[in-house]
N, C-alpha and C positions, 0 to 999 in steps of 0.2 A: 317891759318884761313882766311876766306873770308871777304872782306870788303863789307859793304853795304852803300848805300846812299839813301836818301829819296827825292822824288819830289812830289809836290802837283800840280795837274792839274785839269782843269774844267771837270765835268763829261762827257760832250759830247766828249771830246778828249780822255778821259780815259776809256770809257765804254767798247769798244771792246778789248783794250789792257788789261784792268783789268780782264775781263772775261777769256781770254786765260791765263793770268798770274796766275790767281787764281788756275787753274788746276796744275800749277807748284809750287804753294805755295809761290809765290814771291810778291803778292799784298796783302795789308792789307784790312780790311773791311773799308767801307766808313766812313769818319769822320763827315759827315753832309750832308745837302742837296746840297751844292754847290761845294764841293771838295772831291776828293779821294786821298788817300795817297798810293803811289806806292813805295815799297822797292825794290831797284835794288840789286840783288844777283849776285856777280861776281865770284862765286866759280868755274864755268866751263868756264870762259872767256878766249879766246885765242886772241892773237894779231898777225896780219900779215901786210905785207907791199904791197901796190899796187901803181904803178905809171901810170896805165892806168885804166880807168873805162868807161863802156858803159852802156846805158840804153835801154832796149827793153820792149815793153808792149802791152797789148791788153785790152779788156773789163774787164776781171776778175782779172788780176794781172799785176804787173810791176816788171821786173827783173833787178837787178843791177849786172853787170858782172865785176869782179875785176881781174887784172892780172899785169904782169910785162913785160915791153918791153925788148927784148934782144938786141935792136939796141943801139949802142953808138957812131957810126960814122955818122956825119951829111950828108955825101955824099951818104949813102945807100938809095936806092929807095924803097926797100921792108921792111916793118915793121913786125917783128915777135913778137907776144904777147903770152905769156904763161898764159892762164886763170887759176886762182887758186880758185876763190870762186864765187858762184852765190847766191845772196840774193833775195828771192822772197817776194814781199810786196803786200798787198792789195792797191788799188788806194788811199784809205783814209790814210793809213799809209805812202804811198809815198808822198802824199801832205803835211802831217805833217813834214816828213823828209825834203822836199824842203824848207819849212818855216824855220825850225831849221838851215839848212845849210846856207840859205841866211842871216839869222841874225848873225850866227857865222862868216861868211866871211866878212860881213859888219863891225863887231867889229874888226876883224883882220886888215882890211884895214885902219880903223880909227887909230889903234894903230901903224901899221908898214908901211903903204903906200899901194898904189894901186897895184894889181896884174895884169900883162899883160898875158892874156891867148891866144893871138895870133889872135883873131878875134873880130869883133865888137859885143858887148853884147846887147841883148834886154831884156827888163823887162819880167819876166815870166807872163803869163796870167793865171788867176785863173780859 
């Protein structure tokens, strides 16, 4: 049996997602003027592992490319990545994802310490 979880979000953030999710029968009707309730159905959910991610985009869409590096020796100069998944997002959904990821990583670093990603970070510009 599938598990479901419920999230309440403001209507501006939920409008597009709720409209497309309604077609899949995963979003409930609005609960009022200020909130929508979204029921997350994980019946068809699949998990996979990626240790490499890249982002490409244009005016209409932003694509996230996920894969696995085959390199395990530090002295190798050519990196081979097997791409496994491509997730295509609207720019609005990508911006919401960036916000959620930033908050999640910030909470992780507060709990477990800073992560060194190997280069100087700069704050994302909205």
